[in-house]
BAGU-743557 format. One record per residue (C-alpha): residue number from 1; residue in three letters; x, y, z. Coordinates in nm, 2 decimals. Example, Ala and Ser with C-alpha at 12.3 -4.5 7.8 and 13.67 -1.06 7.14 Angstrom:
// BAGU-743557
+-----+--------+--------+--------+--------+
| num | residu |      u |      v |      w |
+-----+--------+--------+--------+--------+
|   1 |    ala |   1.23 |  -0.45 |   0.78 |
|   2 |    ser |   1.37 |  -0.11 |   0.71 |
+-----+--------+--------+--------+--------+
END
This chain:
// BAGU-743557
+-----+--------+--------+--------+--------+
| num | residu |      u |      v |      w |
+-----+--------+--------+--------+--------+
|   1 |    met |   7.49 |  10.42 |   2.48 |
|   2 |    asn |   7.85 |  10.51 |   2.51 |
|   3 |    val |   7.90 |  10.85 |   2.59 |
|   4 |    asp |   8.29 |  10.89 |   2.69 |
|   5 |    lys |   8.37 |  10.89 |   2.31 |
|   6 |    phe |   8.17 |  11.22 |   2.28 |
|   7 |    ser |   8.38 |  11.37 |   2.59 |
|   8 |    gly |   8.52 |  11.66 |   2.54 |
|   9 |    leu |   8.28 |  11.79 |   2.27 |
|  10 |    pro |   8.02 |  12.07 |   2.33 |
|  11 |    ile |   7.71 |  11.85 |   2.27 |
|  12 |    glu |   7.37 |  12.03 |   2.33 |
|  13 |    thr |   7.11 |  11.81 |   2.52 |
|  14 |    asp |   6.85 |  11.78 |   2.24 |
|  15 |    thr |   7.09 |  11.68 |   1.99 |
|  16 |    phe |   7.21 |  11.40 |   2.24 |
|  17 |    met |   6.86 |  11.29 |   2.28 |
|  18 |    thr |   6.80 |  11.25 |   1.95 |
|  19 |    leu |   7.12 |  11.07 |   1.82 |
|  20 |    gly |   6.99 |  10.82 |   2.13 |
|  21 |    thr |   6.64 |  10.81 |   1.99 |
|  22 |    ala |   6.80 |  10.73 |   1.66 |
|  23 |    trp |   6.99 |  10.49 |   1.77 |
|  24 |    ser |   6.73 |  10.30 |   1.98 |
|  25 |    glu |   6.51 |  10.32 |   1.67 |
|  26 |    met |   6.80 |  10.15 |   1.44 |
|  27 |    glu |   6.83 |   9.91 |   1.73 |
|  28 |    val |   6.46 |   9.82 |   1.72 |
|  29 |    ala |   6.50 |   9.79 |   1.31 |
|  30 |    gln |   6.78 |   9.55 |   1.29 |
|  31 |    glu |   6.61 |   9.35 |   1.53 |
|  32 |    lys |   6.32 |   9.33 |   1.34 |
|  33 |    leu |   6.53 |   9.32 |   1.02 |
|  34 |    gln |   6.70 |   9.00 |   1.17 |
|  35 |    gln |   6.36 |   8.83 |   1.25 |
|  36 |    gln |   6.26 |   8.92 |   0.88 |
|  37 |    asn |   6.57 |   8.73 |   0.79 |
|  38 |    ser |   6.53 |   8.45 |   1.03 |
|  39 |    glu |   6.15 |   8.40 |   0.89 |
|  40 |    leu |   6.28 |   8.44 |   0.50 |
|  41 |    ala |   6.54 |   8.21 |   0.59 |
|  42 |    ala |   6.24 |   7.96 |   0.72 |
|  43 |    ala |   6.07 |   7.99 |   0.42 |
|  44 |    val |   6.27 |   7.96 |   0.19 |
|  45 |    ser |   6.41 |   7.64 |   0.36 |
|  46 |    ala |   6.06 |   7.54 |   0.35 |
|  47 |    leu |   6.04 |   7.61 |  -0.01 |
|  48 |    glu |   6.34 |   7.45 |  -0.08 |
|  49 |    ala |   6.18 |   7.14 |   0.12 |
|  50 |    asp |   5.86 |   7.19 |  -0.10 |
|  51 |    cys |   6.07 |   7.18 |  -0.44 |
|  52 |    lys |   6.23 |   6.91 |  -0.36 |
|  53 |    arg |   5.91 |   6.70 |  -0.24 |
|  54 |    ala |   5.77 |   6.82 |  -0.58 |
|  55 |    gln |   6.08 |   6.75 |  -0.79 |
|  56 |    glu |   6.08 |   6.40 |  -0.63 |
|  57 |    ala |   5.70 |   6.36 |  -0.66 |
|  58 |    leu |   5.80 |   6.48 |  -1.05 |
|  59 |    his |   6.05 |   6.22 |  -1.05 |
|  60 |    glu |   5.87 |   5.92 |  -0.93 |
|  61 |    ser |   5.54 |   6.07 |  -1.18 |
|  62 |    glu |   5.83 |   6.04 |  -1.44 |
|  63 |    glu |   5.90 |   5.69 |  -1.35 |
|  64 |    arg |   5.59 |   5.54 |  -1.34 |
|  65 |    phe |   5.49 |   5.69 |  -1.68 |
|  66 |    arg |   5.81 |   5.60 |  -1.79 |
|  67 |    phe |   5.74 |   5.26 |  -1.65 |
|  68 |    leu |   5.41 |   5.27 |  -1.81 |
|  69 |    val |   5.52 |   5.34 |  -2.13 |
|  70 |    glu |   5.78 |   5.10 |  -2.17 |
|  71 |    ser |   5.57 |   4.83 |  -2.03 |
|  72 |    val |   5.28 |   4.91 |  -2.33 |
|  73 |    lys |   5.27 |   4.59 |  -2.55 |
|  74 |    glu |   5.19 |   4.63 |  -2.91 |
|  75 |    tyr |   5.20 |   5.02 |  -2.93 |
|  76 |    ala |   5.49 |   5.20 |  -3.01 |
|  77 |    ile |   5.52 |   5.55 |  -2.79 |
|  78 |    phe |   5.74 |   5.81 |  -2.90 |
|  79 |    arg |   5.78 |   6.18 |  -2.80 |
|  80 |    leu |   5.87 |   6.47 |  -3.09 |
|  81 |    ala |   6.01 |   6.84 |  -3.06 |
|  82 |    thr |   5.85 |   7.08 |  -3.23 |
|  83 |    asp |   6.06 |   7.05 |  -3.51 |
|  84 |    gly |   5.93 |   6.69 |  -3.58 |
|  85 |    cys |   6.23 |   6.50 |  -3.46 |
|  86 |    val |   6.26 |   6.24 |  -3.18 |
|  87 |    val |   6.31 |   6.32 |  -2.83 |
|  88 |    ser |   6.20 |   5.99 |  -2.68 |
|  89 |    trp |   6.10 |   5.62 |  -2.79 |
|  90 |    asn |   5.97 |   5.30 |  -2.60 |
|  91 |    ala |   6.09 |   4.99 |  -2.61 |
|  92 |    glu |   5.78 |   4.85 |  -2.80 |
|  93 |    ala |   5.88 |   5.13 |  -3.09 |
|  94 |    ala |   6.22 |   4.94 |  -3.13 |
|  95 |    ile |   6.05 |   4.61 |  -3.20 |
|  96 |    ile |   5.76 |   4.76 |  -3.39 |
|  97 |    leu |   5.96 |   4.99 |  -3.60 |
|  98 |    gly |   6.33 |   4.86 |  -3.57 |
|  99 |    tyr |   6.51 |   5.16 |  -3.46 |
| 100 |    gln |   6.69 |   5.15 |  -3.11 |
| 101 |    ala |   6.63 |   5.44 |  -2.94 |
| 102 |    thr |   7.00 |   5.56 |  -2.97 |
| 103 |    asp |   6.95 |   5.55 |  -3.34 |
| 104 |    ile |   6.63 |   5.74 |  -3.38 |
| 105 |    ile |   6.66 |   6.01 |  -3.13 |
| 106 |    gly |   6.73 |   6.33 |  -3.30 |
| 107 |    gln |   6.63 |   6.18 |  -3.62 |
| 108 |    his |   6.34 |   6.35 |  -3.83 |
| 109 |    phe |   6.01 |   6.12 |  -3.76 |
| 110 |    ser |   5.96 |   6.12 |  -4.16 |
| 111 |    cys |   6.19 |   5.82 |  -4.15 |
| 112 |    leu |   5.91 |   5.64 |  -4.07 |
| 113 |    phe |   5.69 |   5.72 |  -4.38 |
| 114 |    thr |   5.73 |   5.60 |  -4.73 |
| 115 |    pro |   5.89 |   5.77 |  -5.00 |
| 116 |    glu |   5.55 |   5.84 |  -5.18 |
| 117 |    asp |   5.42 |   6.01 |  -4.86 |
| 118 |    ile |   5.77 |   6.23 |  -4.79 |
| 119 |    asn |   5.74 |   6.32 |  -5.19 |
| 120 |    cys |   5.41 |   6.40 |  -5.09 |
| 121 |    gly |   5.48 |   6.63 |  -4.78 |
| 122 |    asn |   5.28 |   6.42 |  -4.57 |
| 123 |    pro |   5.50 |   6.42 |  -4.26 |
| 124 |    glu |   5.52 |   6.79 |  -4.23 |
| 125 |    gln |   5.12 |   6.83 |  -4.31 |
| 126 |    asp |   5.06 |   6.58 |  -4.03 |
| 127 |    leu |   5.24 |   6.83 |  -3.79 |
| 128 |    met |   5.04 |   7.15 |  -3.94 |
| 129 |    thr |   4.73 |   6.99 |  -3.91 |
| 130 |    thr |   4.78 |   6.87 |  -3.51 |
| 131 |    val |   4.89 |   7.24 |  -3.44 |
| 132 |    ala |   4.54 |   7.31 |  -3.56 |
| 133 |    gln |   4.37 |   7.04 |  -3.46 |
| 134 |    glu |   4.54 |   6.90 |  -3.14 |
| 135 |    arg |   4.49 |   6.60 |  -3.29 |
| 136 |    val |   4.54 |   6.36 |  -3.60 |
| 137 |    glu |   4.46 |   5.99 |  -3.64 |
| 138 |    glu |   4.52 |   5.78 |  -3.97 |
| 139 |    asp |   4.61 |   5.45 |  -4.11 |
| 140 |    arg |   4.87 |   5.44 |  -4.36 |
| 141 |    trp |   5.19 |   5.24 |  -4.47 |
| 142 |    tyr |   5.48 |   5.26 |  -4.21 |
| 143 |    val |   5.87 |   5.17 |  -4.29 |
| 144 |    arg |   6.08 |   4.97 |  -4.03 |
| 145 |    ser |   6.47 |   5.01 |  -4.03 |
| 146 |    asp |   6.51 |   4.74 |  -4.25 |
| 147 |    gly |   6.32 |   4.93 |  -4.55 |
| 148 |    thr |   5.98 |   4.70 |  -4.52 |
| 149 |    arg |   5.68 |   4.78 |  -4.46 |
| 150 |    phe |   5.38 |   4.76 |  -4.22 |
| 151 |    trp |   5.04 |   4.88 |  -4.22 |
| 152 |    gly |   4.96 |   5.09 |  -3.90 |
| 153 |    ser |   4.74 |   5.30 |  -3.73 |
| 154 |    gly |   4.84 |   5.60 |  -3.58 |
| 155 |    val |   4.77 |   5.90 |  -3.36 |
| 156 |    leu |   4.95 |   6.22 |  -3.31 |
| 157 |    thr |   4.86 |   6.46 |  -3.03 |
| 158 |    ala |   4.98 |   6.80 |  -3.00 |
| 159 |    leu |   5.16 |   6.85 |  -2.64 |
| 160 |    arg |   5.14 |   7.18 |  -2.43 |
| 161 |    asp |   5.22 |   7.35 |  -2.15 |
| 162 |    glu |   4.95 |   7.57 |  -1.91 |
| 163 |    val |   4.96 |   7.87 |  -2.14 |
| 164 |    gly |   4.92 |   7.67 |  -2.48 |
| 165 |    asn |   5.27 |   7.67 |  -2.56 |
| 166 |    leu |   5.34 |   7.39 |  -2.81 |
| 167 |    leu |   5.59 |   7.17 |  -2.63 |
| 168 |    gly |   5.58 |   6.93 |  -2.91 |
| 169 |    phe |   5.41 |   6.60 |  -3.00 |
| 170 |    ser |   5.32 |   6.25 |  -2.87 |
| 171 |    lys |   5.27 |   5.98 |  -3.11 |
| 172 |    ile |   5.13 |   5.63 |  -3.08 |
| 173 |    val |   5.16 |   5.36 |  -3.36 |
| 174 |    arg |   5.03 |   5.04 |  -3.39 |
| 175 |    asp |   5.11 |   4.72 |  -3.59 |
| 176 |    met |   4.75 |   4.64 |  -3.82 |
| 177 |    thr |   4.93 |   4.45 |  -4.08 |
| 178 |    ser |   4.73 |   4.13 |  -3.95 |
| 179 |    his |   4.41 |   4.32 |  -3.92 |
| 180 |    lys |   4.44 |   4.45 |  -4.26 |
| 181 |    arg |   4.50 |   4.10 |  -4.41 |
| 182 |    ala |   4.20 |   3.99 |  -4.20 |
| 183 |    ser |   3.98 |   4.24 |  -4.35 |
| 184 |    gln |   4.10 |   4.22 |  -4.67 |
| 185 |    lys |   4.00 |   3.84 |  -4.65 |
| 186 |    ile |   3.66 |   3.88 |  -4.53 |
| 187 |    gln |   3.63 |   4.15 |  -4.76 |
| 188 |    glu |   3.71 |   3.86 |  -5.05 |
| 189 |    gln |   3.48 |   3.63 |  -4.86 |
| 190 |    ala |   3.21 |   3.89 |  -4.87 |
| 191 |    ala |   3.27 |   3.96 |  -5.26 |
| 192 |    leu |   3.23 |   3.57 |  -5.33 |
| 193 |    leu |   2.90 |   3.54 |  -5.09 |
| 194 |    asp |   2.81 |   3.83 |  -5.33 |
| 195 |    val |   2.86 |   3.63 |  -5.63 |
| 196 |    ala |   2.62 |   3.32 |  -5.49 |
| 197 |    thr |   2.28 |   3.33 |  -5.62 |
| 198 |    asp |   2.19 |   3.23 |  -5.30 |
| 199 |    ala |   2.06 |   3.47 |  -5.04 |
| 200 |    ile |   2.28 |   3.51 |  -4.76 |
| 201 |    leu |   2.22 |   3.70 |  -4.41 |
| 202 |    val |   2.32 |   3.71 |  -4.07 |
| 203 |    gln |   2.09 |   3.79 |  -3.81 |
| 204 |    asp |   2.16 |   3.88 |  -3.42 |
| 205 |    leu |   1.95 |   3.68 |  -3.14 |
| 206 |    asn |   1.71 |   3.97 |  -3.13 |
| 207 |    his |   1.66 |   3.91 |  -3.50 |
| 208 |    his |   1.82 |   4.21 |  -3.66 |
| 209 |    ile |   1.97 |   4.17 |  -3.96 |
| 210 |    leu |   2.38 |   4.22 |  -3.99 |
| 211 |    tyr |   2.43 |   4.11 |  -4.28 |
| 212 |    trp |   2.29 |   4.12 |  -4.63 |
| 213 |    asn |   2.46 |   3.96 |  -4.93 |
| 214 |    gln |   2.37 |   4.09 |  -5.31 |
| 215 |    gly |   2.18 |   3.76 |  -5.34 |
| 216 |    ala |   1.94 |   3.85 |  -5.10 |
| 217 |    glu |   1.87 |   4.21 |  -5.26 |
| 218 |    arg |   1.82 |   3.99 |  -5.61 |
| 219 |    val |   1.56 |   3.74 |  -5.41 |
| 220 |    tyr |   1.34 |   4.03 |  -5.19 |
| 221 |    gly |   1.44 |   4.32 |  -5.34 |
| 222 |    trp |   1.53 |   4.53 |  -5.04 |
| 223 |    lys |   1.90 |   4.66 |  -5.06 |
| 224 |    ala |   2.16 |   4.63 |  -4.80 |
| 225 |    asp |   2.15 |   4.96 |  -4.67 |
| 226 |    glu |   1.77 |   4.92 |  -4.64 |
| 227 |    ala |   1.78 |   4.57 |  -4.49 |
| 228 |    lys |   2.06 |   4.64 |  -4.22 |
| 229 |    gly |   1.92 |   4.67 |  -3.87 |
| 230 |    leu |   1.60 |   4.58 |  -3.95 |
| 231 |    asn |   1.37 |   4.30 |  -3.77 |
| 232 |    val |   1.39 |   3.98 |  -4.03 |
| 233 |    leu |   1.08 |   3.86 |  -3.87 |
| 234 |    glu |   0.93 |   4.15 |  -3.98 |
| 235 |    leu |   1.07 |   4.22 |  -4.29 |
| 236 |    leu |   1.02 |   3.87 |  -4.45 |
| 237 |    tyr |   0.72 |   3.70 |  -4.26 |
| 238 |    lys |   0.36 |   3.74 |  -4.29 |
| 239 |    asp |   0.26 |   3.38 |  -4.18 |
| 240 |    ser |   0.51 |   3.09 |  -4.25 |
| 241 |    pro |   0.37 |   2.77 |  -4.06 |
| 242 |    his |   0.77 |   2.67 |  -4.01 |
| 243 |    arg |   0.95 |   2.95 |  -3.87 |
| 244 |    glu |   0.87 |   2.89 |  -3.50 |
| 245 |    asp |   1.02 |   2.54 |  -3.55 |
| 246 |    ala |   1.33 |   2.71 |  -3.75 |
| 247 |    leu |   1.39 |   2.93 |  -3.39 |
| 248 |    val |   1.36 |   2.65 |  -3.18 |
| 249 |    ser |   1.57 |   2.41 |  -3.36 |
| 250 |    val |   1.84 |   2.63 |  -3.43 |
| 251 |    ala |   1.87 |   2.75 |  -3.03 |
| 252 |    leu |   1.86 |   2.38 |  -2.91 |
| 253 |    asp |   2.03 |   2.18 |  -3.22 |
| 254 |    gly |   2.25 |   2.47 |  -3.36 |
| 255 |    ser |   2.12 |   2.45 |  -3.68 |
| 256 |    trp |   1.79 |   2.37 |  -3.92 |
| 257 |    gln |   1.71 |   2.31 |  -4.25 |
| 258 |    gly |   1.33 |   2.28 |  -4.42 |
| 259 |    glu |   1.11 |   2.54 |  -4.64 |
| 260 |    leu |   0.98 |   2.86 |  -4.52 |
| 261 |    his |   0.66 |   3.08 |  -4.70 |
| 262 |    gln |   0.85 |   3.46 |  -4.72 |
| 263 |    ile |   0.72 |   3.76 |  -4.91 |
| 264 |    thr |   0.96 |   4.01 |  -5.10 |
| 265 |    lys |   0.95 |   4.39 |  -5.11 |
| 266 |    ser |   0.71 |   4.40 |  -5.38 |
| 267 |    gly |   0.44 |   4.15 |  -5.18 |
| 268 |    gln |   0.51 |   3.88 |  -5.40 |
| 269 |    gln |   0.47 |   3.57 |  -5.20 |
| 270 |    ile |   0.77 |   3.29 |  -5.21 |
| 271 |    ile |   0.92 |   2.97 |  -5.10 |
| 272 |    val |   1.30 |   2.95 |  -5.02 |
| 273 |    glu |   1.45 |   2.62 |  -4.91 |
| 274 |    ser |   1.62 |   2.72 |  -4.59 |
| 275 |    arg |   1.94 |   2.64 |  -4.38 |
| 276 |    trp |   2.05 |   2.81 |  -4.04 |
| 277 |    thr |   2.31 |   2.79 |  -3.85 |
| 278 |    leu |   2.40 |   2.93 |  -3.51 |
| 279 |    val |   2.71 |   3.12 |  -3.50 |
| 280 |    arg |   2.92 |   3.09 |  -3.18 |
| 281 |    asp |   3.23 |   3.32 |  -3.06 |
| 282 |    pro |   3.54 |   3.14 |  -2.94 |
| 283 |    ala |   3.40 |   3.15 |  -2.59 |
| 284 |    glu |   3.12 |   2.92 |  -2.74 |
| 285 |    gln |   2.85 |   3.15 |  -2.66 |
| 286 |    pro |   2.56 |   3.24 |  -2.94 |
| 287 |    thr |   2.65 |   3.53 |  -3.12 |
| 288 |    ser |   2.41 |   3.52 |  -3.46 |
| 289 |    ile |   2.26 |   3.32 |  -3.68 |
| 290 |    leu |   2.40 |   3.25 |  -4.08 |
| 291 |    ile |   2.09 |   3.20 |  -4.27 |
| 292 |    val |   2.13 |   3.08 |  -4.65 |
| 293 |    asn |   1.79 |   3.07 |  -4.86 |
| 294 |    thr |   1.75 |   2.96 |  -5.20 |
| 295 |    asp |   1.43 |   3.06 |  -5.38 |
| 296 |    ile |   1.24 |   2.80 |  -5.51 |
| 297 |    thr |   0.92 |   2.93 |  -5.54 |
| 298 |    ala |   0.99 |   2.85 |  -5.98 |
| 299 |    lys |   1.08 |   2.48 |  -5.89 |
| 300 |    lys |   0.74 |   2.42 |  -5.63 |
| 301 |    gln |   0.55 |   2.56 |  -5.91 |
| 302 |    leu |   0.72 |   2.34 |  -6.17 |
| 303 |    glu |   0.64 |   2.05 |  -5.94 |
| 304 |    ala |   0.28 |   2.14 |  -5.92 |
| 305 |    gln |   0.25 |   2.16 |  -6.29 |
| 306 |    phe |   0.42 |   1.83 |  -6.34 |
| 307 |    phe |   0.21 |   1.66 |  -6.04 |
| 308 |    arg |  -0.10 |   1.78 |  -6.22 |
| 309 |    ala |   0.00 |   1.67 |  -6.57 |
| 310 |    gln |   0.07 |   1.33 |  -6.42 |
| 311 |    arg |  -0.27 |   1.34 |  -6.26 |
| 312 |    leu |  -0.42 |   1.40 |  -6.60 |
| 313 |    glu |  -0.21 |   1.14 |  -6.75 |
| 314 |    ser |  -0.30 |   0.92 |  -6.51 |
| 315 |    ile |  -0.71 |   0.99 |  -6.56 |
| 316 |    gly |  -0.65 |   0.96 |  -6.91 |
| 317 |    thr |  -0.47 |   0.60 |  -6.87 |
| 318 |    leu |  -0.76 |   0.51 |  -6.66 |
| 319 |    ala |  -1.00 |   0.63 |  -6.89 |
| 320 |    ser |  -0.83 |   0.42 |  -7.19 |
| 321 |    gly |  -0.86 |   0.09 |  -6.93 |
| 322 |    ile |  -1.19 |   0.16 |  -6.87 |
| 323 |    ser |  -1.26 |   0.20 |  -7.29 |
| 324 |    his |  -1.04 |  -0.09 |  -7.32 |
| 325 |    asp |  -1.25 |  -0.30 |  -7.08 |
| 326 |    leu |  -1.57 |  -0.20 |  -7.23 |
| 327 |    asn |  -1.49 |  -0.28 |  -7.56 |
| 328 |    asn |  -1.38 |  -0.66 |  -7.40 |
| 329 |    val |  -1.75 |  -0.67 |  -7.31 |
| 330 |    leu |  -1.89 |  -0.55 |  -7.62 |
| 331 |    thr |  -1.70 |  -0.72 |  -7.84 |
| 332 |    pro |  -1.92 |  -1.09 |  -7.81 |
| 333 |    ile |  -2.26 |  -0.87 |  -7.84 |
| 334 |    leu |  -2.11 |  -0.68 |  -8.18 |
| 335 |    leu |  -2.02 |  -1.05 |  -8.31 |
| 336 |    ser |  -2.33 |  -1.20 |  -8.24 |
| 337 |    ala |  -2.53 |  -0.92 |  -8.37 |
| 338 |    gln |  -2.31 |  -0.98 |  -8.68 |
| 339 |    leu |  -2.39 |  -1.32 |  -8.72 |
| 340 |    leu |  -2.76 |  -1.25 |  -8.63 |
| 341 |    gln |  -2.77 |  -1.03 |  -8.92 |
| 342 |    met |  -2.60 |  -1.23 |  -9.17 |
| 343 |    leu |  -2.82 |  -1.53 |  -9.06 |
| 344 |    his |  -3.12 |  -1.32 |  -9.12 |
| 345 |    lys |  -2.99 |  -1.23 |  -9.47 |
| 346 |    asp |  -2.89 |  -1.62 |  -9.60 |
| 347 |    gln |  -3.26 |  -1.73 |  -9.47 |
| 348 |    ala |  -3.40 |  -1.47 |  -9.67 |
| 349 |    glu |  -3.23 |  -1.54 |  -9.98 |
| 350 |    ser |  -3.31 |  -1.86 |  -9.93 |
| 351 |    ala |  -3.67 |  -1.82 |  -9.91 |
| 352 |    ala |  -3.67 |  -1.59 | -10.23 |
| 353 |    ala |  -3.46 |  -1.84 | -10.40 |
| 354 |    ser |  -3.73 |  -2.08 | -10.31 |
| 355 |    asn |  -4.02 |  -1.89 | -10.45 |
| 356 |    pro |  -3.94 |  -1.74 | -10.79 |
| 357 |    gly |  -4.33 |  -1.64 | -10.83 |
| 358 |    asn |  -4.27 |  -1.38 | -10.54 |
| 359 |    lys |  -3.99 |  -1.23 | -10.71 |
| 360 |    arg |  -4.08 |  -0.90 | -10.85 |
+-----+--------+--------+--------+--------+
END
């Protein structure tokens, strides 16, 4: 401590010592402050480095996510703000919905809805329902930028931060038009199958019923809801001699045709003319068996009656032939008897004429 500057001043010893102690403490405090500043600067630098690494990691993650979203095919993926306006738009969305990102970003997503849905308030209702339920799935008609429509399957999901605050929404849409047409075609074909009088059913390789048309309901008495999932061997068969042959033949040859004895819901035994076809997937692996059964019980009964009538007719014809043959054998005998009778009568009349006295 520089004492010269206090020269000429009356400074007491105690005061001098107090000032010296304070100065020393101030220097120590200053050194500690400098050390703390250095530690703080190091901590800030480390924090900045961590933030930079986190930002780089976040940027890398966002880039990976963006790449993933952009590389997804057949799915339109975009993000909405809390008010429903589009804030991001992937490349597949431009293909499916027709809007380029520069054209759609900032617009309300209701432009993708049909006028009928807009009039019903469906876009706003979807947002409110998603806020309440976190996720909404729906199939509906969507409108492209050129005004054409397609049937799409969509998922709307609420996006929230760590504390649950709503950040916006994500939307995923897939064009399901071809699937809908295929489904309609299948329904039309199923309707045609229901018109058929034959019982048409499909069973898996474990003999569980997958399909049961209305013709099968009429023939067997079980409704489709009752029959589906049941084991067809337990449901329709009690003792059918050709059932095992059908299973073996369809497995080896892919098809089988023949007659089977079956039972109905009421316990009635029927006879069906059955055609079995093995169904395969695109990889040629067997998946199920298509069976078409025609109830021929009445036909078999008529055939039995016809054969019985034929047998009776044959017996009648045989009896008639035998009778005719017997008549042929007896005819000479009868003629001879008649001749003898006539001869005897003539002889009697001759004798009576030659002896008139004997006449009474």
